[in-house]
N, C-alpha and C positions, 0 to 999 in steps of 0.2 A: 505495500501500501504505499503510494507517495501523498505527499502533502496535499495535493487537489483532490485527489481521491476520501482522504482524510475530510477535507471539507466538505465535502460533498455530502458524506455520509452524515455530519454532523449534523447538517443543514436539513437531514431528511428526520434525523431525531427530533429536531428543533420544531419541525413541522408537528411531530406526532406529538409533541409536549401539549399542543394547541387542543387536540382531541382528548386528551388526559384531562386537561382543565375542565371539559366541560362536563365529565360523567359523572353520572350520580353515585351516590356510596353504594348503593345495592349492585351497580354496574359493576363497581370496581370490585367487590366482594363475590362477584362471579367470577372476574379474570382471576381472582387470588385462589377460588375455589378450582380452577381448573389449573392451575399451575400446581397447586396441593396434589391433586390427582395425578397430573403428567410426572411428576418429580418421583412419586410412589410406584406407579405403572413403568416407569422408564430406567427404574433402580439399576436392573441388570446389565444397560445399555451404559448408565453412568458411572459404574462401579468398573465396567471393563475400560473405559476411556481413563478412570481415573489411576488402574494398574499399570497402564502405558505412563503416566506420570512416575507413578511408583518408581517403576524400571529405572528411568531415566534420573531418578533423583538420587539413585545409587551408584549408576556406570556414567552418567554425564557429567551431573552437579556435584557430586557427592557431598549431599546435605548432610547435617549433624542428626541425630535421631531425633531430637528436638523439633526441627524443622521438618523431618519427614513424618512424625506424628500430625503436625499443622495440617499437612498437605493430604495425608491418608483418609478416605470416604471409606465406612462402612454401612452395612443395610441399618445398622443401629443410629448412627450418625445422620444418613437420609431422613431416617422416620422422625429423628428430634429435629431436624430443620423442617419437616414437614409439618411438625407439631406447632414450631416458630408461626409458620405462616397462618394455621388456624387461629392462633392468638390474637395475630394482627388483625384478622376478619375481624374478630370482637369488639377492637378497639372505635372508638368514633372517629369518623373522619375528621382530621385536623383543619381541612381546606373547606371556605364557603363559610365559614362560623360567623358571627356577629359578636366583635370583641366589644364594642360600644356605640350606642346609638343616641345622640344627642342633639337638640335644636338652640340655635343660637337665637341671642335678643332680635336678628333682623330678619329670623324663618327659615334660614339656611339649616337644612338638616344633615348632620355630618354622620355617617355610617362607617366605622373602622371595622372592616373584615379581614380573612385568613385568607391567602392564596398561595399556590402552589409557587417556588421558585421557577420553575419551567423546566430547564436543562442541567442535570445534576451530572458530573463527569467523577468517577471514582476511582482511584491510582490506588492500587494495592497488592501487597505480596501474595507468597503461596497459600495463602486459606482459600479453598473454593467455595466455604461455606459464606464467606462475603460477595460472590457471585448472586447468590438466592437472597440474602440478607437484603442486597441495596437493591435489587431489583422489586421486591415486596413490598419495601418500607417506601419508595420513590412510587410505585403503581398505586399505592392504597393513598398518598398525600397529593397524586395529581401530578406528580413529576417523571418526566421521560429522563432515563439513564444511561448516559457513557461507561462500560464497564474497561478499564486495562487492567488486568490480574499480571501476576506475574508468571516469566517464561517457564518457572518449573512446572505450574499448573494448567499449563496450554491446551491439552487435551482435555482434562476436567473440566474447563471452563467455557471450551467449546461446546462441549456437550449439556453443560446443564443453560446456557443460552439458546441452544437449539432445542431443547426442551420448553424453555422458556416461551419461545415465542411461536413455538407451534401451539402452546395454549392461547397464547393472545390470539393470533388467526382466528384459533374456533371460536372466540367470543366478538369476533369482528373487531378487533383493536388491531391499530397498525402494530406490525412486529416490531420497526424501529423504533417503537415505544423503549425496548430493551436492546443497545446495541452493542458488543464486545470488540474491542479492538486486539486481534489477535496475532498482531505484527509485534515482533518483540522490540523492534528497532528504540531506542532512547531518542532519536531525532524528530521522532514523531510522538512522543509524550510531552517535547519540547513546543511543537507544534500545536499539539492541542490545549496547552496552558496559555496560549496567546489566540485562543478563537474567541475573545471577547466579544459579547453581541451576539455571540451562538449560544455559547456555555453561560449560564447563571451562576454556576457556583461549583468547585473544584473541592473534594474532601477526599485527602491523600490518606491511607492507612497502613501502618507497617511500622519500620523501624526509624531509628532516628534520622539516618541517611535519608532516606527516602522521602521524609516528611519536611525536614530543612530544603532539600533539593526542590520541591514543588512550592515550597512558601518563599524562596529565594529566586523562584524564577518566573510565578505564575502573575500574568496581567489579568486574569481573573480572578475574582473573590474568592478565596481559600479558609476552609473551617479547620484549624491545625489540631488534628488528633494528636495524641502525645505517645511519646514512648514511656515506657514505665517502670523508672527504676525505684519502686516501691518500697518502704521501710515499715518493718514491726519493731516497736519499742514495748521492751518488758522492764516495766516498773517496779520499784523495790517492792512495792504492795501487790504485787500482781498473785492470781491462782496460777500455782505453774502447771496444774491439771489443764487448766484452762489455755495458756500459754501452749503447752506441746501440742494440743489440737490444732491450735488456731495456725502456729508456724510450719508445723508439717504439711496440712493443708494450703497454706497460701506459697510454699515453696515445690512441693511434691505432686499436688494433684494435676497441674498441665504447666510446667515449667516454661513451656514456651511461650505461651501470653503474656499478654502487656498488663496485665493485674496481678500477675506471679511477685511474691517476696523476693527481692534481690540483696537487699539488706537487712540483720537483724541489728538491733541496739539493746544492751542489758545494761541495766543500773547495776553498778557496782555492788550493792547490799544484796543483789538477787545473782551475782553473775556466777560462783560456785555451784550453787544448787540446780541454777537454771542451765548450764553446760552439763553437768551429769544426768540432769533429766531428759535434757533435749536433742543432746549431739549423738548419743547411740540410736535415736529414732530416726535420726535426718542419718546419718551413715549406712544403717539398716536399707534406706533408700538410695545408695550409693551417692549422695550429696556431697560434695569437695566444699570442707570450711575454710576459706580463706582469712584468718583472724587478725587483728592485732596485736600488740605485745600481750597483753594481759590474756588474751584468749588462746595465744600461744603457751603461755605459761600454765594453763587450765587445761588444754586439751592437745597432747604432743600430735596430734594427727594433723591436726591445722597447720594450712600453708600460710605462709607470713604475707598478709596482704599488702599492696602497692597503693600509691594514692588513685591511680585510676581504676582501681576495682571499687571504690566508693562511688563511681557516677557510669557503672557499666551496666546496661541492661543484659544479664547473661542470657536468659532465654534458653535456660539449660541448667542443671543438675547442680548449680554452683552458688553457694552463698557467702557473702561478704558478713562478717560479724565483729561488732566494736563495743567494749565495754565503755558508758558513761560516767561521770560521777553524779550526775544530776538530771531530774524532768528537762531543765533548762538547757542544757549540753545535747540533750535528745534532739529539743526543739532547734536549736542551733544547726547541728549537723544535718537534719533533715532539709532547714530552710537552705542550706548550703547545697546539698546534691538532687533534691527532688526535682522531678519532672513534672509534677504537679499534678500527680495521676491520684494515686491513692495510697493514704499513709493510715496506719493503726497503733494504737496504746492497747496493752493490756494491762490492768488495773482494777482494783477494788476501791480505790481511792475518786469518790466523787468530783473532789475539787482538783486533782489532777487531770482526769478524765475531762472537765470544762476547759481548765487550762490548754490542754493541748488538742482539742479540736477548734478551740476560738485561736487559738497563735499560727495553727498549719496553713497554709496556704496551698490549699488540693482542692481537686473537684471532688472527692471524696473522701472523708475523714472519718475512720471506723474507732469504734470503743469495742473492746474486746469480741472481734468479728474478724474472721478472714478477709483480707482484700479481694479475695478470688468473686467476690459477691459484686465486685463493680463490672455490671452487666447490663444488656439492655434488655437480656430475656430474663433474668432474674430479678429486674427491678420492674417487671412486670409490663415492657413495652413490647413484647413480641419477639424481635429482633431488634439489632442497632446498628445504625450507619457507620458508627465507631464510639471512640468516646473524646471527648473536646477537653481541651486541657488550658485551651484559651478563654478570656471573658469574655467576648464578644462572636456571635448574639448567643451562645449557648455555651455551656460548661457542663461536662460526666457524660455517660453513657447517652447517647443520641437517639431519640424513636422519633416517631411521627410528629410529634410538635415540634421537632427542630428542622423539620424540613419544609416550613409553609413561611411565610412571611407575612405583610399586611398590606391592604389597599385601602384609602380612604376614596367613600364615595359621598358624592355631595349632591342634594337635592335643593332646587330652588323653584322661585316662581317671578323671574326677571329682575333680582337684585342685583345692582352694580355697586363697586366699591366708590366709595365719596373721597 
């Protein structure tokens, strides 16, 4: 695909967005129901194409085990993705709502309504579930979408797009409402980022390098979804039984995702007991501990941490650990190295919990719960388009409500301004 072909294809997506913007909520749900059924019906085809990507992940791209885990689809995962579609169908349509309605003294009626952005481009890495999540959320909110996934998921993304487009056509909706760029060229991504006027919004989803490349180069407005250097702080008044469950879940359940914990901070008064209780559990799962000097003295298996460790999103079974002298020191460490994604305190002290949640600048701040809950599905959004770590116009897990903007409709009867 060359630049002129890309522009022509994106113009077709723009045209389809006008059709989507006029669909009723019931019609949108009909479309999502068709996508849901098609995914389950075509699961064998999708899994066969995913198997091609998994083979290349090993032989061509030499992906790490955690990255292969992100890429891999199973029957169970397809069923889970389909369940997310069902959940989105039950949610109210975010577009076409009246946000406010007031009449001025001069008789002008001003109605503020929610409307779709129009055309949204998603640029993401090797997580094929994003293909479905993005398409479904965009369709329900009345937006057309342009999807550019990673080359590692080429065959899977192509199969998913084909299945979704067939479902669209079966409902008499233009198949261009969901369009995937399958050409791996980086030059095409740069072209895409400069189609201002055709594309209304760009959302990157992936690692720090991808996100910053998009933010730095795009002339189209961007919502910055963040990489996740997520912290858990074990306070001196923590319940260590809770701490073990939270820490192991946050690091081990899916280490490749952005809401997994990357750094553990432990108050000095809890350090000895916490290390003895938590570290054997982590090592049983194969977690490599990279610790500061005090951690290395308490746990001889630990590897000495270097400065880069505190700001690294490992996406793997690696954990950096530091002992701090106070809650304030923990807050200062997080403030320095946080990517403003998800942070947690484990404590039974309500005053310390309040201080932590008020002082930490992050999209999601937890008390006594795993950071792994930062997820659109877990928050009841059905699926998510990404997790925003910026402050405008949305923050945190982005569901349907994040994919609309507003329009003012003004009704008069001949008024003119004096």
